[in-house]
N, C-alpha and C positions, 0 to 999 in steps of 0.2 A: 503494500500499499504504498502510495505516493503521499508525504505527509505533509508536503512544501506547498501544495497545490493550494490554488487561490478559495477556491468556494467550497464549501461540507456538501451543497449539489446544486445542477443546473434542472431547471424545471424547463424538457424539452417539450415542445407542445403545447406553448403558452397564452398561442390564441387559440385555439379548438376550444370547443365548450367547456371540458372537462379541465382541460388545462387553465384557460379562466378563473374555474372557481376554484382550486389549487391556489395560483396566484390572490385570489379575495382570502382565502383562510390561512395564507404566511403573512398578510399585509398585517389585517385584525390580528394575527396572536402573536407572530413574530417581528412585527415591522420594525419596531424598535429596538430587536435584540440585539447586545452587542457578541453574543455565544453565538448565532449562527448566520454565517455566512451563504448567500444565496445569489442564483443570476436566471433571466429569465431569455428560453431560446424557442427561433421558430424561422419559419423560411424567408418572413416578409420583415424587414425593418418598419414598414409604413405600421403595421400591423400590429408588434411590439408597440411600436411608442401611442399606436392610438390602446394598447389594453393598460399601457404603465400608466397613464394619463388615468383611463380612465378608472381604476384599481386603485390606486392612487399610491403606484407603488414607491418608496422611498429612491431618490435621487441617486444611494449610492448602489445600486440594485438593475447591475450591466445589463446592458439586452444585448443579447448573441444573436448573429445569423448564420443558421446554419440548417441544411436539407437533407433528411434522409438517403437521398438517392446522390449524392456527393459526397462522396468518403473525404477527400480531403476538408472539408468542411465539419465533418465527424471526427475526425484527429483532429483538428483544431480545437472544437467542443471540449472533447475530452481531455485537453492538455490541462484543461483550467482547474478541472474539478475533482474532488473525490466520488462522487458519485452521478449519476444523473437519474435521475425520474422522469421518466416517458410515458406520455398520456397517446405516443402520434398509434393507432391502433388503425384497423386491423396489425396485430403485430408481425402477421403470417406478411403480409404486403411492405410493409415501410420499418421493420424494428429488424433486418438480418443485419444489416450493416452495423447499425449501434449498439446490437451487443456481444456481434464478434468484436469489435473493437473496445468495449470494455474488456471480456473477456482477453483478450490479446496485450490489455494495456497493466494491468489491475486495478481498473477503476471499478467501483462499485454501481448496483444498477439494480432499480426496483419499476415494475411496471404494475400494467391491471391487465394482463393477460389472462384471458378465458379461453384459452385456444389450446387444446391438449394435444392435437396432435406436432402444433409447430414448437409444443414446451416439447414432446419428447423429441424431436428430431433435433432442439436445441441442446437438451440433454445427453445425446449423443456426441454433438459435435465439440462442444464446450465444455463440460461439464470438468477431463481433465486437464485443460488449457488452464482453468480458472482458476482449478487447486493449484496451478503449477504459479501463476501472476500473482494468486491473491485476491480475486477477482471474487469479491460476494454478488451472486445475482440471485434476487429472491421476486418470484412471479407470482403474480395474482394478490394484489396489496388493497384492492379494493374490496367492495360487497362479495365479487369472487376474490379470493376464498376467507379473507379474515375473519368474518365473524363465525363463522363455519370450521376453521383449521383451530382458528384460537380459543374457542366454544368446546371443541371433541378434547382441548390441551385442558384448560382449564376442568372441566368433565372429571376428566382422568384420575386430577390430581386431586378432588376432591372424594372419588371413589376408593383414591389410592386408603388417602386419610381413614375413611370409617372402613375400610374390609382388609386392607393390606398389600390389594394387588388390583391390579385394574380390572374394566369390563370387558371384556371380550365380544360384548353386543350393544352398541350404540345406538341411539335412533335419534337424529336431527329433524324436529320437527319443526314448520314455518308457520306461528299460530299468527301472525299479523305483518302484513304487507303494503304498506300504503306508497304508490309511489309510480310514474311512468318506469317503462323500461329506458333501456340506454339505449340511441343511435347506433355506440360504435355497437354494442351486444348484438345487436342484429344484421352488422354489418360481418363482424366480425364469421358468424354464422355460415352469412353467405359467400365467404370467403373461402370458409373450411368444405361447403359445397363442392363450390369450384375446385376446390385444392383436390379433393376426391376424383373426380373426375379423370385427375391426371397422374395422380400417385391411390390409386384402389387399396395398397396394404395400407391406407391409413385406417380404414374399416375397421379393423383387427385392433389399429391402437384405438382409435374410439370405442369398442366397444369392450374393450378390458378395464374392470377399475383398478386392475396394477400395471397397465402401460407406463404409470411415472415411478415404478417402483425400485426403479437400480436391476433388472431381472427376477426381483421376488413374484412369484405367486402363491396367493394366499387360498385360503377358504371362499368355495361357492357364496355369492352374496346374497342376501337376500331381497327379494324380487322387489321394484320400486318402478314400476314401468306399469302398473294401470292402476283404478281405487280399490280401495280394500276395507276393511275395520280392523284398525290400530287395538287389538284387543286389551294392551293394558290402560290406554288411554279413554278406552271406550268412544271414540268418535269412527269418523271416515277421514281415510287420508286421499288423496290423490300425489299422481307423479308432480315433483316436483320440474320446472324445464331446463336447471343451475345443478342438479345432483350429479350430471355427468361430468362435469368440471371440478366440484365441490371432494364428490368421492372421490376421484383420482387423488386430487391435493393430501387428501387426508391419506390416505393408503403412502403417497410420500414418503407426508409429515411422520409416523408410522416406520417405517423402511427408517430414514434417517434418524430418528432417536434410536436409532437398535430395537423396532420393535419394544418401543414402551405399553405398547397397548395389547404386545402377543401378537406372534404368527396366528394366532387362530384367529386374530381381530375380523369382526363384522360391523358393516356401515351402512345404514340406509338412508333418503332423506326423504321423507316428504312434503305435502302441504294437508294443514288440518281445515277440514271443510264442516264441521259437525256430526250431530248425530242424529239420527231416526234418517226418514224418507229425506228432509232436506239435505240434509250433508248428504247423501247417497246424491240426490240429483245435481250438489255442487260440484261433486268432486266426479263425477260422471262428464259435467258438462268442462269442466277445469281440461278432463283428461283427452278429451276431442277437439280443442280449440288450440289455438298457435299463439300464445301468448306474446308473440313478438309481430302479431299481424299490424299493431298502431304505432309500433316502436316509429320514433321520429327520425329523419335522415341525420346522419353523421354529422358534427358541427353544430346540429339544433338540439333542444331539451326544453324539458321543459320550465315553468314560469319561477321569478324567486318565491312568489307565493307558495307555489303547490311543491317546491322543494322544500319548504321550510313549514308546510303540512305535513309532509312524509313521517312515516317512520317504520319502523319494522320490531319485529317480536319474535326468536327463535328460543326454542325449547330446546335442550341434550338432556335424554334421559339415557342413564347408564345401565343393563340389569347385570346384575348378580345375584344366582340362582333362582329365588322365587321375589326380591327385593328390585326397585330401582332407584335411583339417585336421579335426583333430577336439577340444573341448572339452567338460565337461562341468559339470552345475548338480545339486547334490547340499544335501541339508535335513533336518533332525535331528528333524524331529516330522511330524506326519501334518499332510500339504498344506494341507485344508481347514478348520482350525480353529487348530493349534498353530504353524503356521509362518505361516501366513495373519496370524494378528494381529499376530506381531512384524513380518511387512513392512510394514504397512497404518500401523504406529506409526513405523518408521524411516523410513519414507516423509514422513508430519506432519512428522516435526522437522529430517530432510532438506531438504525444502521450506523450511520456514519460516530452518531456522540458514546452510544452507550454499548457496543457489541466489536468492540478493539480485539478481544480475543477470537474472535470468529473465524477461521480460516476458509482462504478460498474455495468453491464450489458454486454448485447452482441449488439454490434454497426453496421449500415452501416457508411463509411466514414463522409457522411454528416452532419446528427448528429453529431456524436463524434469531429468532429476537423474542419469541414465545413471553413471559411473564412482565419481560421489561414491556413490551409494546402492549400488552394488556396494560399496565402500569400509565402508560402514557392515555392511551386512546379512553383509557376512564376519567384520566386529568386535563384531557384537552378537548379531545374530540367526541363529547355526547355520544361516548357509550358504555355501557352498563354491564359489568357481568354479575349474576348473585346465584347464591344455592338459593331452590324453592322449597 
């Protein structure tokens, strides 16, 4: 790690919809902090200047022009910073040169990636390079997958306290989610669909819950692809559209933490719809509709009022014999934009400021930052982790 670098991190994609929200959060929270040095970067100097003015970015925060298609500008960007915080997705289209430059140069990296096919390729390509260079690359530092990944970690710590061993069967349950889907999520899905045409081998990566687990294959996982009754909670549950991303990240976390959750660990993630006929018809409706059909275009998103009125509440149940330990994770803004922009900002700060002993490699949030990040998110970003 090059400690003489000028900035703790640079926000790359600062003029995009989510990038602007990251900048807004940093100005509000850390605008006059002498402890954190940052810069903003994007393709257009005019747009950067207008964002800086609009969001009241302090004058000492530099504006850097960089384009993900221009390797020279990316190498220049990386020469100034300890960490790149990138919101420029879909990453399979715009992330390749950034991650390569970070891995090769020993620069840290955080993103909002929810594209398991691309993540699988990059782990194979750059994990050993990052280990050698000291670059710590942390994928999925937004709503996918921080509340889920850290929620399972928080739950397992609680289960171990009570039972002396972790739960080998955890159920993630979305209790409430108010907010619009991100245009970036929809664009990522579209990019994945077209990648499958060129690389049919990606089908097996996307179908396998252990495809990010460094070659480890665990037990068959519980079904999560059709409506069912969760008997322990006595409610109908429906498939949750982010489960295919979150489950892979959680199994990767387990593998990276030397199977702290056990080699027989099972996890499934579904959306609570309620009891009786009403719950059943809600679950049927969810499973037959496309959650991203009304997603905005990339670069667009919900109004400030809509973001601030958004929220989410997740339940995690760790089964041990006939007993279950419950914890919840909640957030105070809409998940896809408001909360996500705070989570990635805190991830970059946590990685650079609090994780100096973490070796190079490609990580998920839990093994990289774990409890340190939970603490930061609770203190600064409106998340609450609690026992139920």
